[in-house]
Steps between C-alpha positions, in 0.01 A plus 500: 500500500137613482273268303152607389266274695150367462396387851146397409625294203249655262531400137690753290412583143850433365617206710397237753558551872830327563653346811860377526594239760805558715593193707647596839855374557616219722550610861860613539526616139272803524747785442681332212180410319342839578787672319445280193123540510530878512718492189258279305182673617642842422571385146156339472321822592694676223365255245143412602213624716429277798207563732637311797783277616349172617691329782408134567550322831707191421410192703659156523266298279491148360521402134173555309592289195709185460691662213581806710832582661615785724775725371660504847411374851259714703653768720309743721452839337453855620137586574349673193378797706847565640663472159239726342579759768865491395406541132253778585789712626630502143188478283181705522259239368222272620579171672290185540583304813419128488435343842420137581207542738431143609832458683451798730264526795198727445639747754843506336351542152283790614800663666717449192238645268462812714879543505514445123243775446585755770874460559622382160236685293432201272135476392512219240514145636455150363377254761626148434368171633670173586675258272228235530130516573537165675722656768354664810658833586479703821450833323212655310402376157529734202130586508511559876805723451321691224213565741743614769636770269182584311232475770707611797825690441376688193196601705698616802428195715722244670409133500762320708627766744267602779706785651319746277206448269555776244797618293549736210364314195759344271466503122645168395481387139459124551635239262481120491653225287320303230621173348339433158594130504338434841172362365314266733156346531451584867627859529600628158735794442226737374306427819813567707550831320137596550521428873819704526349783297184518712713501816692808387756425228547796266732327254669170421847403383524169321743215506737524202322394179657336196187413302160660442248218544489491880495879561235547231286231662547666838394839363184352349393313811584783739308741276194272521513507880537878504196535274298284740597733786458813285854609589752701298818298435820566695841570352707195407876522449617210284854385579757436228864397518783497244672164458868477415584137577381151592576596860230768484243252371589249770458762770168626363369145499625455855283801590201333335493698174343305213729501196379291205760264357473663157563840655813372672630352174424824315687713753801277565529399134531863393833672439380770741301350789414838652364638173298181447353520852405864437316397182312235701408757766383748235278235343348407836446866593340581166259205526408602854425855392302388195288269715456762772357746248231246410373461857176674604706719734874509435747461784752777568825316439866569561842338474720363777858430393663224701867417447723221625809678625681818397635323191148531356434858613570662162302222331209587728519866400493401133205270565306787660573718196386235255180412685402866516545531125169312469327783684665764282418327175131430572 
């Protein structure tokens, strides 16, 4: 199925740029899950416009919150690039390939990025760091990886392979992750984002948000830093997820998502948890947009729909519809 795409993620007049996350299947379950994904994605494209399918790289991580709980034990999953290639044979749309850069050697990362661009024809990537800043990794940091793509590969130069010095320039669209709740005295999240932006990040995707205070604060402080540097703001995709059960809330907290106690009670105490979570997301999204319009220079903003399993796929489609109603009505 051909889907109208928007590879540069420019803001539309009638809707927000929208990404939809597709989690690669567990190794050994690729063909079965691919069949199901094709069915759901095909239906999704009939109902909403999506600018890109966003494929995360799932790592074995530790609990981020004492209240959190995994839905199921970790199992190794298919590499997002390989799974995107399988989906690309069915869908003519843009793909965003998430890659954890710190766990690969500089040479391997450079090689993988060239393959991703030249052999797989994927130009949109999100470079992801390690689980903890206190851990020392053998690979490049996110900012170093940004520079590899932006200062070297996109300029037709190799950094870590000495066989040849020049290559055909790539045209990567580089994304990084932002975490609104990661506010610290020593190296605050706005400063992290600024460093990533100056090293080559074109856009950011956020951790899932369930309240407006922390993302609004992040927007304000990042905007101040951009003004100091006289830089135009990058695109930010804010991540939202439908919630259908206590299990979803436990898993989001395990991932480190901040969910206020009152919000949990509101959602789980409702007769329709999904509908209540959509109302919460709409309220957060509306407040973000209202605040953004008041900034000296507004950020281009988009939506990233993240779901927890195929059981929430249709709920995610409905969430995308409802969030984009704010754009239509304004």
